[in-house]
N, C-alpha and C positions, 0 to 999 in steps of 0.2 A: 173756466176750463183751465186755464193754467194754473190757478188755485189752488184747483184738485191735485196736479201733477206735482206740485209743488209739495203739498203736504202728503202725498206719495212716497217720494223721495224722503223727503226729511223721516217719516215713517220706517221707510227700508234702512234707512242712515243711523236711525234711531235703534231699530233692532240690532245691525248688526254690530254697532256700539254695545251693547248687553250681551248681546253672544262673546265677542271680543271679551270683555271685563268677564263674564264668568269662566271663560276658560283659562284666562289667569291667573284669577283666583285659586283655579285647581291646578295647577301646572305644577306646584311641589308633590300634590296627591299623585302629577300621569308619572313621577319619577320615583316614586316610591319600590321598593321593595318589598317584599312576607318573606319572614321564618315562621315554619311550620314545627312545631311538636305535636307529633299524631301519638296518640295512646299511650302516654305516660301511666303505663301502672302504678296502684298505692294498695295499699291495704290498709285503711285506717277507720276508725272507730263514730263515721257521720248518724246521725238519725237520733231519731225523736225517740225510737221505742225504748224502754231501760237494756233492753238486750243487745241491741245496737251497739252500746255503749262497752259491753261486755263483749261479745264475741266480735264485734265489727263486720268489715265487708270488703272484696273489693274492687276499685274501683279503677275510671281510666279518665283519663284527662287529656282534652288537645287542645290546644295553646296557637291560633295565630296570630303573631304582630305585624305591623307597616311599621318600616323605617329607612331612611335614606343610605342604599347601599352601595351607590354609587362610587366612592371613594375607595370603600373596602375592594370593588372591584379591581380597581387599577393598583391599589399598593399592597393587596395582598394578606394584610395585616390584620392581624383578631382584634385590634385595639382601635381599629376603624368600622367596626363591625358592633351588634348586637351578640354577644357571647353566648349560644344558645345552653350551655353546660349554666349558666348563670339562671337560663330561665328557668332551665330543669331543676336547678335548686330554689328557686324561689317556690315551685311547685308543690316538691319534695318538703319543704317544711310546713308551708300553710297546707297541708293536705293532712299533717301530721296532729297540727290543732282541732282537736274536736269541736264541732259544730253540729245544732241541730238540724240544720238544711244547708243545702247544695248552694242555694244562693248566697248564705255568709258565708262560706268559703273562699264561694268564686269571686267574692266583693273582696275579701281579703288580696287574693291571688293580683287582681287587676288595681289596689290603689298601689300594693307593694310593687308589681311591676313600675309601673309611672313614676313612684318615686325613688327609682333604684335606678333608672331606665329612662335620663332623659330624652333619649333620641327617639323614644317608642312613639308613635304618634296615635295609634289605636289597635285595641286586641279586641280580638273573636275568641271566646272561651269556651268550652261545651266540660262541665265534669257530669261524667255516671256515675251511677251506684249500680254494679253488675250483679243479676238476682235478686233483686229488691227482696223484701219480706213482703208483699201485700197482698198474699194470699188468691197467687194466680202465678200463669207460665210467662212473666215475663224476663228477657232477655236485660235490660237495662231502663233504669227512668234516668232522662238526662235535662241538663240547662242549661241553657244559651244562652251569654250574654256579650252583646256588641259597645265598647265603647271607646270614646276619642278621649285627649287631651283636651282640658280645656285651653 
């Protein structure tokens, strides 16, 4: 009987220790903030069809990043946060470079964001082609990618 009780207590202690370790590992994530740029509109020339490379289409990009906003909340200084003007510039410049696939242009945006903004820990990106030429009444075709800094 005593042995069973001791095992139960040890199992409970082990479980609580695991929960505490998991919480501490994710504590930084809990303190993160989010910056969102919604519906960045561009006119670009992406697509596999020859016509798409000549006439272009309207696109919409949604970009969400995770970063630590604690310092900027106190200092009120742009240097202590991720400048959304910089994020918008990355999107606009990468959308201006022709790609066959939305996935390809999205990957370029993600790689460049991580390379240029080391304080970004996570990116959620959606790229949409508005009124795509797919032979039907479709408002948009979108891809969404979520990436975490390694």
